[in-house]
Legacy VTK file of the C-alpha trace (Angstrom):
# vtk DataFile Version 3.0
C-alpha trace
ASCII
DATASET POLYDATA
POINTS 283 float
-2.449 -7.287 -10.012
-3.253 -3.657 -10.770
-1.509 -1.153 -8.466
-3.673 0.147 -5.619
-3.848 3.586 -3.993
-5.180 3.523 -0.420
-6.497 6.829 0.936
-6.826 7.410 4.689
-8.437 10.612 5.981
-6.896 11.449 9.348
-7.449 14.081 12.019
-5.463 13.822 15.269
-5.497 10.026 15.081
-1.789 9.252 15.408
-2.314 6.619 18.131
-4.689 4.457 16.120
-3.198 5.384 12.740
-0.040 3.552 13.807
-2.008 0.294 14.079
-3.728 0.828 10.746
-0.490 1.572 8.917
1.198 -1.437 10.523
-1.686 -3.640 9.361
-1.403 -2.297 5.820
2.399 -2.459 5.632
2.474 -6.088 6.782
0.548 -7.254 3.701
1.726 -8.211 0.201
1.312 -5.276 -2.185
1.150 -5.146 -5.965
4.116 -3.301 -7.453
3.649 0.462 -7.350
1.064 0.431 -4.560
0.791 3.447 -2.285
-0.829 4.730 0.907
-1.866 8.369 1.073
-2.662 9.833 4.501
-4.855 12.892 3.924
-3.841 14.793 7.053
-6.765 17.109 7.762
-5.367 19.834 10.058
-3.940 17.426 12.646
-2.057 18.950 15.572
-0.752 15.674 17.026
2.153 13.491 15.850
0.527 12.431 12.571
3.045 14.269 10.386
6.073 12.883 12.208
4.609 9.374 12.210
3.914 9.232 8.488
7.102 11.008 7.478
9.208 8.569 9.530
8.014 5.418 7.801
10.181 3.740 5.202
8.736 2.968 1.770
8.805 -0.788 2.381
6.855 -2.652 1.116
4.711 0.268 -0.025
5.153 3.984 -0.599
3.490 6.059 2.154
2.834 9.752 1.606
1.243 12.425 3.775
-0.993 14.916 1.989
-1.558 18.082 4.025
-5.233 19.058 3.726
-5.495 22.430 5.456
-7.944 24.396 3.332
-11.120 22.788 4.650
-12.089 20.491 7.529
-13.983 17.242 7.024
-13.318 13.624 6.128
-15.223 13.851 2.838
-13.063 16.713 1.611
-9.868 15.051 2.849
-10.688 11.873 0.924
-11.436 13.866 -2.237
-8.051 15.576 -1.981
-6.391 12.212 -1.382
-7.891 10.835 -4.589
-6.609 13.823 -6.557
-3.079 12.974 -5.405
-3.432 9.242 -6.056
-1.312 7.678 -8.776
-3.585 4.778 -9.728
-7.020 4.009 -11.148
-7.877 1.582 -8.342
-8.647 3.524 -5.152
-9.469 2.086 -1.731
-10.507 3.930 1.421
-10.028 2.899 5.023
-10.063 4.905 8.263
-7.314 5.949 10.645
-8.955 4.366 13.696
-9.788 0.921 12.269
-7.626 -2.075 11.349
-7.774 -3.833 7.983
-7.634 -7.626 7.936
-4.466 -9.393 6.677
-5.920 -10.097 3.215
-7.558 -6.695 2.703
-5.125 -5.224 0.172
-5.194 -8.314 -2.042
-8.979 -8.656 -1.793
-9.583 -4.996 -2.678
-7.076 -5.070 -5.510
-8.587 -8.208 -7.044
-12.163 -6.959 -6.648
-11.368 -3.631 -8.335
-9.872 -5.471 -11.294
-13.390 -6.638 -12.222
-15.771 -4.215 -10.433
-16.154 -0.436 -10.459
-17.421 -0.036 -6.879
-16.578 -2.350 -3.987
-17.432 -2.653 -0.306
-16.542 -5.144 2.370
-17.798 -6.288 5.765
-17.072 -4.734 9.145
-16.073 -6.833 12.147
-16.641 -5.463 15.660
-15.199 -7.847 18.259
-11.492 -7.687 17.458
-10.823 -4.136 18.696
-13.815 -3.428 20.980
-14.728 -4.589 24.473
-17.546 -7.150 24.638
-19.868 -4.824 26.574
-19.536 -2.162 23.879
-20.303 -4.597 21.066
-23.344 -5.855 22.951
-24.560 -2.311 23.479
-25.144 -1.748 19.765
-27.785 -4.449 19.305
-27.891 -6.380 16.039
-24.773 -5.969 13.930
-24.289 -6.851 10.282
-22.998 -10.286 9.358
-20.074 -10.515 6.888
-22.271 -11.646 4.019
-24.715 -8.763 4.502
-24.152 -5.369 2.868
-25.645 -2.472 4.804
-28.881 -1.141 3.302
-30.392 2.325 3.533
-34.013 1.769 4.568
-34.095 -1.300 2.347
-33.674 0.797 -0.809
-30.001 0.693 -1.795
-26.748 -0.732 -0.395
-24.422 1.527 1.569
-20.703 1.057 1.104
-18.941 2.401 4.180
-16.145 4.889 3.576
-14.020 2.949 6.076
-14.042 -0.051 3.711
-14.608 1.117 0.160
-13.009 0.598 -3.220
-13.774 2.523 -6.397
-12.283 3.232 -9.818
-10.898 6.764 -9.878
-12.557 7.502 -13.221
-15.941 6.597 -11.727
-15.227 8.617 -8.581
-14.401 11.704 -10.634
-17.360 11.305 -12.958
-19.816 11.037 -10.062
-18.240 14.043 -8.321
-16.581 12.376 -5.325
-17.844 12.721 -1.773
-20.196 15.614 -1.058
-18.301 17.573 1.596
-21.517 19.302 2.661
-22.242 16.125 4.652
-20.419 15.913 7.983
-21.641 12.302 8.285
-23.322 9.714 6.009
-21.317 11.060 3.055
-20.657 7.424 2.146
-24.384 6.675 2.027
-24.941 9.763 -0.119
-22.193 8.703 -2.530
-23.561 5.145 -2.564
-26.983 6.480 -3.549
-25.637 8.598 -6.405
-23.725 5.623 -7.787
-26.741 3.340 -7.365
-29.018 5.882 -9.060
-26.564 6.112 -11.967
-26.748 2.354 -12.471
-23.450 1.371 -10.838
-23.981 -1.532 -8.464
-21.755 -2.170 -5.461
-19.922 -5.476 -5.220
-19.797 -6.862 -1.678
-16.386 -8.527 -1.236
-16.531 -10.682 1.891
-12.745 -11.129 1.925
-12.099 -7.384 2.253
-12.830 -7.260 5.968
-12.128 -4.341 8.321
-12.051 -4.423 12.124
-14.182 -1.415 13.063
-13.414 0.604 16.187
-16.449 1.941 18.055
-16.627 5.128 20.113
-16.000 4.335 23.769
-17.078 7.296 25.914
-20.708 8.166 26.535
-20.229 11.639 25.077
-18.607 10.276 21.918
-21.364 7.687 21.446
-24.115 10.283 21.849
-22.482 12.939 19.642
-21.636 10.491 16.850
-25.211 9.174 16.800
-26.619 12.696 16.974
-24.459 13.713 14.030
-25.637 10.697 12.031
-29.261 11.451 12.849
-28.872 15.104 11.889
-27.657 14.192 8.398
-30.305 11.575 7.576
-33.133 14.013 6.674
-30.769 15.858 4.324
-29.794 12.560 2.718
-33.429 11.628 2.206
-34.149 15.064 0.748
-31.122 15.025 -1.548
-31.895 11.483 -2.721
-35.595 12.247 -3.220
-36.626 9.602 -0.686
-39.939 10.268 1.010
-40.349 9.058 4.551
-42.903 6.302 5.048
-43.148 6.982 8.782
-46.582 7.336 10.311
-47.175 9.597 13.338
-47.487 6.482 15.484
-43.969 5.403 14.463
-42.432 8.527 15.978
-44.389 8.044 19.183
-43.192 4.450 19.426
-39.569 5.549 19.108
-39.870 8.059 21.932
-41.833 5.566 23.994
-38.903 3.156 23.610
-36.586 5.739 25.161
-38.914 6.240 28.118
-39.359 2.507 28.600
-35.602 2.064 28.278
-34.674 4.363 31.170
-33.870 1.357 33.406
-31.059 0.565 30.946
-29.145 3.547 32.315
-28.105 1.550 35.376
-25.296 -0.262 33.515
-22.758 0.962 30.972
-23.859 -1.276 28.101
-27.457 -0.166 28.585
-26.426 3.483 28.768
-24.368 3.158 25.584
-27.305 1.662 23.679
-29.775 4.200 25.079
-27.470 7.111 24.209
-26.962 5.758 20.702
-30.720 5.659 20.096
-31.383 8.987 21.841
-28.625 10.721 19.879
-30.054 9.483 16.592
-33.584 10.609 17.529
-32.510 14.086 18.644
-30.258 14.527 15.629
-33.120 13.598 13.291
-35.282 16.347 14.777
-32.492 18.877 14.260
-31.928 17.612 10.734
-35.588 17.930 9.769
-35.580 21.532 10.977
-32.500 22.281 8.898
-34.075 20.777 5.775
-37.312 22.702 6.364
-35.391 25.979 6.626
-33.209 25.357 3.578
LINES 1 284
283 0 1 2 3 4 5 6 7 8 9 10 11 12 13 14 15 16 17 18 19 20 21 22 23 24 25 26 27 28 29 30 31 32 33 34 35 36 37 38 39 40 41 42 43 44 45 46 47 48 49 50 51 52 53 54 55 56 57 58 59 60 61 62 63 64 65 66 67 68 69 70 71 72 73 74 75 76 77 78 79 80 81 82 83 84 85 86 87 88 89 90 91 92 93 94 95 96 97 98 99 100 101 102 103 104 105 106 107 108 109 110 111 112 113 114 115 116 117 118 119 120 121 122 123 124 125 126 127 128 129 130 131 132 133 134 135 136 137 138 139 140 141 142 143 144 145 146 147 148 149 150 151 152 153 154 155 156 157 158 159 160 161 162 163 164 165 166 167 168 169 170 171 172 173 174 175 176 177 178 179 180 181 182 183 184 185 186 187 188 189 190 191 192 193 194 195 196 197 198 199 200 201 202 203 204 205 206 207 208 209 210 211 212 213 214 215 216 217 218 219 220 221 222 223 224 225 226 227 228 229 230 231 232 233 234 235 236 237 238 239 240 241 242 243 244 245 246 247 248 249 250 251 252 253 254 255 256 257 258 259 260 261 262 263 264 265 266 267 268 269 270 271 272 273 274 275 276 277 278 279 280 281 282
């Protein structure tokens, strides 16, 4: 198999990064494989953790990314330091499945752009999983408003030559940079291959503040993504009213933690979208 470079953007994630690195190190690797931790201004034990690991069965390197904050930029820097043409991305707070390295490596031997499914029950409490409503099934790639498939940056593979040609992640996006990259690749004629064997156990936010702020951040970036991609909204005025009416009707959900988590997720997205539309209008 072709050697694989795995890039992990990390900011103060030493606790969960340990689990991710253990999951990666326990797998068979093609000769010459490597893991690059793009350490983006961490102040925790990330440096000591990565530097303490032996190069068995895979070389692990820490790349200090101090010039600019943001996961998109950290991943771009990681790719520039990568030794191989086959690049895979995963996140510091998730856990790859036991066959992930082999599945990604094999998929990138025959495809230029690869994504895999996310699994939610392995590392999250049942109430938290239930709070998010319908979740994607393994055979389903995520779609952006039914127009193009989104390959998540926490489970992505790409040829380095393609990544460089397309310009890498746009670090102007604090969120949805993976959707923006997916659109540029799709618009250029490069189709994503959905590899069901390259599964990642996705870790959700657990506190109410984290859930709200993550959703708000997502919502704030969506209007910019639509504008950048030239996608016109098909929403009617009545659609917006229905969304806000759902929040009002959903106030009884606040009496239990699963209901609050779902309500805060929706509310954060709605509020963020308003902020995002204002930013686009002023730009």
